[in-house]
N, C-alpha and C positions, 0 to 999 in steps of 0.2 A: 478421444475427444476431437471435435471438429474445430473448436476455437479455444484459445487460451488467452485470457485477459490478465494483464499484470498491472499492479499498482506502480507508483513512482518512487516516493521517498522510502529509503531503506529496503526497497525491493530491487529497483534498478540503480538508483542514485544514492550515493553516500551523503549523509547529512552533516559531515564535518564542516564543510565550507559554510553551510546555512547557519549553524549555531555560532561558529567563530565570527561570522560577519555581524550577527546580532550582538555578540559580546563586545565587539569593537565599537559598534554604534552606541551601545549603552555605557561604554567606558569601564567595563569590568573584565577581570581575567577570564579567559576562555574556560578554564577549569571550573570556575565558580558557576557559570551558567550551565556547563555540562553536568555538574553535580545536582543542580536544581532540576534540570530536565530528568535526570535519573530518578530523583525523588518523586516527580510527577508521574513518571512511568510506573514506579513501584506501587503508587497509590491508585493506579487505574485512572488517572486524570489526563486531560489533554496536555501535551508537552508544552504548548504555548503558555500554560499557567506559570511556567518558570519565569517568563518575561514579566508577568504581573506580580510575582514575588519581589522582583527588583524594582518595578515601577507600578505600584498598585493601581494608579489611575490611567494606565497606559491603554490607548486604543491601538491595537496591533495593526489594523488596516491603515490607520492614519500614519502610524510610524513607518509602515512599509512605503507609503507614498512619499513621505519626507525623505527617506533614504534614497529612493529613486531620483527625486528632485535634486538631491545633493550629489548625484553621480555615484552613489554607493548602493545601487540596486542589485538585482539578481545577476549571477553569473553562473554559467554551466559549461563545462568542456569535457573532453574525453576522460580526463583524470578523475572526474566525479563519478564515473560509472564503475560499478563493481566489475571485476575482471571476467566474470562468467556471463555477463550480459550478452555481448555480441555472439560468442560461440553458441550459447543456448538458444537464442532467438533465431539465429541462422539455421541451426539444425532442425528446430521445430518447423520452420517454413519449408525447409527441404523435404520434410516428412509429409508435407501437404496440410499442415495445420495453419489455420488463420491466426495470426498473432496481432493482438490489440494491446496498446498501452493506454490505460485510462485510470487516472488517479487524481488526488487532490493536488492542485497547483494553480498558479496564476496564468493569465493569458500569456504573459512574458515567458513563463516556464515552458509552456507549450511550444512557443516559437523556438526557444533554445534547444529543446529536445528534438524537434523536427530538423533543426540545423545539423544535428549530429548524424542524421541519415541512418537511423537504426534499422535493422532488418525486421521491420514490422509493417503490417498492412494499414494500420491506423494509429496515430498518436494524438491523444486529446486530453485536456485537463478540465478539472471542475470549473475553473474560471471561465473557460470557453463554453461550458454547458450551462453555467449559471446555477449550479447546484453542487453541493459538496457531500462527500461521504461523511457520515453513514446514512444520509437521507435516502429513504427508499426510492425517491425519484432518480437519484444518481444510478442506482442499479437497474432501474427500468430502462434508462438510456443504455446501460451496458448490454442489456438483453437485446435492444434494438440493433446496436452496431455489431453485435457478435455474429449476426447472420447465421445463427444456429439455434436449436432448441436449448433452453436453460440446462437440461440434463446432459447436453453434449457440449456445454461451455464450462470451462474451469477458470475460476478467479483465483489469482495468486497474490498473496500479500503477507506482510509481517504483523499487521496490527489487528488483534482480535476484534476490538469494538468497531473499527472503521472498515475492516476488510472482511474478516471471516464470518462474523455473525450476520451482518446485513446481507452479504452475498448468499449465505445459506438460506436466509429468510426469503430471498428473491427466487429461490429454486435452483440456483447455480451450484455446480460442484465447487469445492473449495480445496485449496492447498495452502496450509500455513507454512510460511518461510521463517526458519529460525535465523533471523538476521536483524541487526539493529537492537536498540534497547527493548522495545516492545516484543520483538520476535524472540529474543533470548529469555527475557524475564517471565513471560507468560507461556512459554512453550509447553510446559508440563502441567499447566492448570487443567483440572478435570473437564472444565467446560470447553477448552480448546481441543483437548484430546477427543472429547465426545462429539464435537461438531465437525471437525475437519475430516474431509474425505481422504486427504493425504497430508503428510507432514514431511517437509524436505529441508535439507541443510544448504542446498545450493540450487541455482536455476538449472544447472546441467542435469540434475536428477529428474527434471520434468520430462526429458526426452525418453526416459526409460519407464515412465508410468504406463500402466495398462490403458489401452485406448478405450476400453469399456469396463467400468467398475462392476465386478460381479454382484449379482443380486443375492440377498439372503432371504431366509424364510419369510420375514415380515415384508419383503418387497422394498425395503428402504434403500438397499444398495450400500449400507454401512453396517459395520459390526456393532453389537451391543444394543440392538433394538432401534437404530436410526437416530436421527437428530431429535433433541428434546423439543417439546411442544413450544416452549418459550426460550428463545436464545438469550443468553445473559448479556449484560452490558457492564463492562469492567469499570467505567468511570464512576467515581463516587464510592467505590468499595472501601 
């Protein structure tokens, strides 16, 4: 692979602080919101649906701005990174791989991530691009910044519907990361197994992946006849 692109939430950054801060803002125990997030994940829904269970009329974007105005906005520091992030990214760059961080997040999240000075060639968020995963336009931007052919670019993420399926549809190679609620719950789903080029349990495993995935008789580069003609979408199952 010439370029490896990684998502942000539950790929590089733990979501503990994110959900705990929302629970605090809404005045509910953290474990209550965590349980509702888990229920949303198991149903293949967006995790933010958990907030709307607690506040049915809630506008999440407006609530985010209200939190920031009250001095309770986003925060991110070294403790929010998974411990394998720095060593894995550093080793990939040392091997000559272009490392890009591109995932869903606000403009502020992008600023906070860049302030951590990660060993990456580019760090960018959906808020800065003006388009969110799983929109195909997001992955069109990924292809642009990868500076490599899609077949030589690997997108790494935990979320099947936001990361794996749309990245595959864009022609990118994919690695599903068994991390976070989505990553663990959906790891063995047949659609995930069938679409992912690689499945990893830690970012450090990326360093040992073959640089070129072997082609099979159908020319797809994946076992079992290649990717399905229509990638599935877990939300709403």
